[in-house]
C-alpha positions as CSV (number, residue, x, y, z in Angstrom):
1,X,-75.8,51.4,211.6
2,X,-79.1,51.5,209.8
3,X,-79.1,51.5,206.0
4,X,-80.8,54.3,204.2
5,X,-83.9,53.1,202.3
6,X,-82.9,55.1,199.2
7,X,-79.8,53.0,198.8
8,X,-81.5,49.6,198.8
9,X,-80.3,47.6,195.8
10,X,-77.5,50.0,194.9
11,X,-74.8,47.3,195.4
12,X,-76.7,45.0,193.0
13,X,-76.9,47.7,190.3
14,X,-73.2,48.6,190.7
15,X,-72.3,44.9,190.4
16,X,-74.4,44.5,187.2
17,X,-72.8,47.6,185.6
18,X,-69.3,46.3,186.5
19,X,-70.2,42.9,185.0
20,X,-71.5,44.5,181.8
21,X,-68.3,46.5,181.4
22,X,-66.2,43.4,182.1
23,X,-68.2,41.4,179.5
24,X,-67.7,44.0,176.8
25,X,-64.0,44.1,177.5
26,X,-63.7,40.3,177.4
27,X,-65.6,40.1,174.1
28,X,-63.2,42.6,172.6
29,X,-60.2,40.7,173.8
30,X,-61.7,37.4,172.4
31,X,-62.1,39.1,169.0
32,X,-58.5,40.3,169.0
33,X,-57.4,36.8,169.9
34,X,-59.3,35.2,167.0
35,X,-57.8,37.7,164.6
36,X,-54.3,37.1,165.9
37,X,-54.8,33.4,165.5
38,X,-55.9,33.7,161.9
39,X,-53.0,35.9,161.0
40,X,-50.5,33.6,162.8
41,X,-51.8,30.6,160.7
42,X,-51.6,32.7,157.5
43,X,-48.0,33.6,158.4
44,X,-47.2,29.9,159.1
45,X,-48.5,29.0,155.6
46,X,-46.3,31.6,154.0
47,X,-43.2,30.4,156.0
48,X,-43.9,26.8,155.0
49,X,-44.2,27.9,151.3
50,X,-40.8,29.6,151.5
51,X,-39.2,26.5,153.1
52,X,-40.8,24.2,150.4
53,X,-39.7,26.5,147.6
54,X,-36.1,26.4,148.9
55,X,-36.3,22.7,149.1
56,X,-37.1,22.1,145.5
57,X,-34.6,24.8,144.4
58,X,-31.9,22.9,146.3
59,X,-32.9,19.7,144.5
60,X,-32.8,21.5,141.2
61,X,-29.3,22.8,141.9
62,X,-28.1,19.3,142.4
63,X,-29.4,18.3,138.9
64,X,-28.7,21.2,136.6
65,X,-28.7,18.9,133.5
66,X,-32.3,17.9,134.4
67,X,-33.3,21.5,134.8
68,X,-31.9,22.4,131.4
69,X,-33.7,19.4,129.9
70,X,-37.1,20.5,131.4
71,X,-37.4,17.6,133.8
72,X,-38.6,20.0,136.6
73,X,-41.3,21.9,134.8
74,X,-44.6,21.5,136.5
75,X,-48.0,23.1,135.8
76,X,-50.8,23.8,138.2
77,X,-52.9,20.6,138.5
78,X,-50.4,18.3,137.0
79,X,-50.4,14.8,138.3
80,X,-47.1,13.2,138.9
81,X,-46.1,9.8,137.3
82,X,-46.8,6.8,139.5
83,X,-43.3,5.4,138.8
84,X,-40.9,8.2,137.9
85,X,-37.8,7.0,136.1
86,X,-35.6,10.2,135.9
87,X,-34.2,12.2,138.8
88,X,-36.2,15.3,138.0
89,X,-39.5,13.4,138.1
90,X,-38.5,11.6,141.3
91,X,-37.6,15.0,142.9
92,X,-40.9,16.5,141.8
93,X,-43.0,13.6,143.0
94,X,-41.3,13.6,146.4
95,X,-41.6,17.4,146.6
96,X,-45.3,17.4,145.7
97,X,-46.0,14.6,148.2
98,X,-44.2,16.6,150.9
99,X,-46.1,19.7,150.0
100,X,-49.4,17.8,150.5
101,X,-48.3,16.4,153.8
102,X,-47.2,19.7,155.4
103,X,-49.0,22.6,157.0
104,X,-50.4,23.4,153.6
105,X,-52.4,20.2,153.7
106,X,-56.1,21.0,153.5
107,X,-55.6,24.4,151.9
108,X,-55.9,23.2,148.3
109,X,-52.2,23.8,147.8
110,X,-50.9,23.6,144.2
111,X,-47.6,24.3,142.7
112,X,-46.0,25.4,139.4
113,X,-42.4,25.3,138.3
114,X,-41.3,26.9,135.0
115,X,-37.8,27.0,133.8
116,X,-36.2,28.6,130.8
117,X,-32.7,27.4,130.7
118,X,-31.5,27.7,134.3
119,X,-33.8,30.6,135.1
120,X,-36.7,29.1,137.1
121,X,-39.8,30.3,138.9
122,X,-41.4,28.2,141.7
123,X,-44.9,29.2,142.7
124,X,-47.0,27.7,145.4
125,X,-50.7,28.7,145.6
126,X,-53.1,27.9,148.4
127,X,-56.5,28.9,149.8
128,X,-55.9,31.5,152.5
129,X,-59.6,32.1,153.2
130,X,-59.2,31.3,156.9
131,X,-57.2,34.5,157.3
132,X,-59.2,36.7,154.9
133,X,-62.7,35.5,155.4
134,X,-63.8,38.6,157.4
135,X,-62.3,41.1,154.9
136,X,-64.0,39.7,151.8
137,X,-60.7,39.7,150.0
138,X,-59.3,37.3,147.4
139,X,-58.7,34.1,149.2
140,X,-56.0,32.5,147.0
141,X,-52.4,33.4,147.9
142,X,-49.4,32.7,145.8
143,X,-45.8,32.6,147.0
144,X,-43.4,33.0,144.1
145,X,-39.6,32.5,144.0
146,X,-37.5,33.4,141.0
147,X,-34.0,31.9,140.9
148,X,-31.1,31.7,138.5
149,X,-29.5,28.3,139.1
Protein backbone atom coordinates (compact mmCIF):
# COMPACT_ATOMS: atom_id res chain seq x y z
CA UNK A 1 0.00 0.00 0.00
CA UNK A 2 1.39 3.32 -1.01
CA UNK A 3 1.56 6.13 1.60
CA UNK A 4 -0.15 9.39 0.80
CA UNK A 5 2.35 12.22 0.29
CA UNK A 6 0.33 14.53 2.59
CA UNK A 7 0.92 12.21 5.55
CA UNK A 8 4.70 12.17 5.36
CA UNK A 9 6.18 13.06 8.78
CA UNK A 10 2.85 12.83 10.61
CA UNK A 11 4.12 10.01 12.82
CA UNK A 12 7.13 12.11 13.82
CA UNK A 13 4.93 15.10 14.74
CA UNK A 14 2.56 12.88 16.75
CA UNK A 15 5.54 11.40 18.61
CA UNK A 16 6.93 14.85 19.41
CA UNK A 17 3.56 16.07 20.73
CA UNK A 18 3.19 12.94 22.88
CA UNK A 19 6.74 13.42 24.23
CA UNK A 20 6.01 17.07 25.08
CA UNK A 21 2.83 16.13 26.96
CA UNK A 22 4.68 13.35 28.80
CA UNK A 23 7.52 15.74 29.72
CA UNK A 24 5.13 18.31 31.21
CA UNK A 25 3.41 15.58 33.23
CA UNK A 26 6.74 14.28 34.56
CA UNK A 27 7.89 17.78 35.54
CA UNK A 28 4.67 18.31 37.48
CA UNK A 29 5.12 14.96 39.19
CA UNK A 30 8.73 15.80 40.09
CA UNK A 31 7.61 19.13 41.61
CA UNK A 32 5.00 17.35 43.72
CA UNK A 33 7.62 14.84 44.87
CA UNK A 34 10.00 17.62 45.96
CA UNK A 35 7.24 19.39 47.92
CA UNK A 36 6.27 16.10 49.55
CA UNK A 37 9.88 15.44 50.54
CA UNK A 38 10.23 18.91 52.12
CA UNK A 39 7.02 18.50 54.10
CA UNK A 40 8.01 15.01 55.25
CA UNK A 41 11.33 16.32 56.58
CA UNK A 42 9.55 19.17 58.38
CA UNK A 43 7.19 16.66 60.00
CA UNK A 44 10.15 14.55 61.05
CA UNK A 45 11.70 17.55 62.81
CA UNK A 46 8.43 18.24 64.65
CA UNK A 47 8.15 14.62 65.72
CA UNK A 48 11.74 14.55 66.94
CA UNK A 49 11.12 17.74 68.94
CA UNK A 50 8.10 16.13 70.61
CA UNK A 51 10.17 13.08 71.53
CA UNK A 52 13.04 15.23 72.86
CA UNK A 53 10.66 17.37 74.92
CA UNK A 54 9.14 14.25 76.48
CA UNK A 55 12.62 12.97 77.23
CA UNK A 56 13.66 15.99 79.33
CA UNK A 57 10.24 16.15 81.01
CA UNK A 58 10.68 12.52 82.13
CA UNK A 59 14.12 13.37 83.53
CA UNK A 60 12.61 16.32 85.37
CA UNK A 61 9.88 14.14 86.87
CA UNK A 62 12.57 11.93 88.38
CA UNK A 63 14.20 14.96 90.06
CA UNK A 64 11.39 17.19 91.33
CA UNK A 65 13.64 18.70 94.00
CA UNK A 66 16.05 19.82 91.27
CA UNK A 67 13.19 21.32 89.26
CA UNK A 68 11.97 23.26 92.29
CA UNK A 69 15.54 24.49 92.91
CA UNK A 70 15.81 25.79 89.32
CA UNK A 71 18.45 23.27 88.21
CA UNK A 72 16.68 22.66 84.89
CA UNK A 73 16.20 26.27 83.79
CA UNK A 74 17.88 26.82 80.43
CA UNK A 75 17.87 29.91 78.23
CA UNK A 76 18.33 30.00 74.47
CA UNK A 77 22.03 30.08 73.67
CA UNK A 78 23.18 28.91 77.12
CA UNK A 79 26.32 26.82 77.13
CA UNK A 80 26.31 23.91 79.49
CA UNK A 81 29.02 23.44 82.13
CA UNK A 82 31.89 21.21 81.07
CA UNK A 83 31.78 19.16 84.26
CA UNK A 84 28.26 19.27 85.71
CA UNK A 85 28.06 18.37 89.37
CA UNK A 86 24.34 18.28 90.16
CA UNK A 87 21.78 15.96 88.58
CA UNK A 88 19.84 18.76 86.87
CA UNK A 89 22.99 20.02 85.11
CA UNK A 90 23.94 16.47 84.12
CA UNK A 91 20.45 15.88 82.67
CA UNK A 92 20.50 19.19 80.78
CA UNK A 93 23.99 18.56 79.39
CA UNK A 94 23.04 15.06 78.19
CA UNK A 95 19.77 16.32 76.76
CA UNK A 96 21.34 19.21 74.85
CA UNK A 97 24.05 16.88 73.52
CA UNK A 98 21.36 14.45 72.40
CA UNK A 99 19.43 17.28 70.80
CA UNK A 100 22.49 18.25 68.77
CA UNK A 101 23.05 14.66 67.63
CA UNK A 102 19.55 13.91 66.36
CA UNK A 103 17.58 14.77 63.27
CA UNK A 104 17.66 18.42 64.40
CA UNK A 105 21.43 18.50 63.86
CA UNK A 106 22.25 21.07 61.20
CA UNK A 107 19.06 23.06 61.71
CA UNK A 108 20.50 25.49 64.28
CA UNK A 109 18.36 23.88 66.96
CA UNK A 110 18.25 25.63 70.32
CA UNK A 111 16.24 25.00 73.47
CA UNK A 112 14.79 26.80 76.44
CA UNK A 113 13.37 25.43 79.68
CA UNK A 114 11.64 27.72 82.16
CA UNK A 115 10.16 26.47 85.41
CA UNK A 116 8.15 28.30 88.00
CA UNK A 117 7.83 25.86 90.84
CA UNK A 118 6.76 22.64 89.17
CA UNK A 119 5.12 24.35 86.16
CA UNK A 120 7.57 24.12 83.28
CA UNK A 121 7.74 25.08 79.63
CA UNK A 122 10.10 23.27 77.26
CA UNK A 123 10.65 25.01 73.92
CA UNK A 124 12.79 23.75 71.04
CA UNK A 125 13.43 26.12 68.12
CA UNK A 126 15.02 25.26 64.79
CA UNK A 127 15.46 26.62 61.28
CA UNK A 128 12.78 25.05 59.10
CA UNK A 129 13.70 27.00 55.95
CA UNK A 130 14.04 23.81 53.94
CA UNK A 131 10.28 23.29 54.15
CA UNK A 132 9.22 26.92 53.81
CA UNK A 133 11.82 28.31 51.38
CA UNK A 134 9.35 28.47 48.48
CA UNK A 135 6.65 30.21 50.50
CA UNK A 136 8.79 33.08 51.79
CA UNK A 137 7.43 32.37 55.27
CA UNK A 138 9.16 32.71 58.61
CA UNK A 139 11.72 29.94 58.74
CA UNK A 140 12.10 29.46 62.50
CA UNK A 141 9.74 26.96 64.08
CA UNK A 142 9.27 26.49 67.82
CA UNK A 143 7.78 23.39 69.42
CA UNK A 144 6.56 24.23 72.92
CA UNK A 145 5.39 21.89 75.67
CA UNK A 146 3.83 23.14 78.91
CA UNK A 147 3.71 20.68 81.78
CA UNK A 148 2.82 20.64 85.46
CA UNK A 149 5.16 18.14 87.07
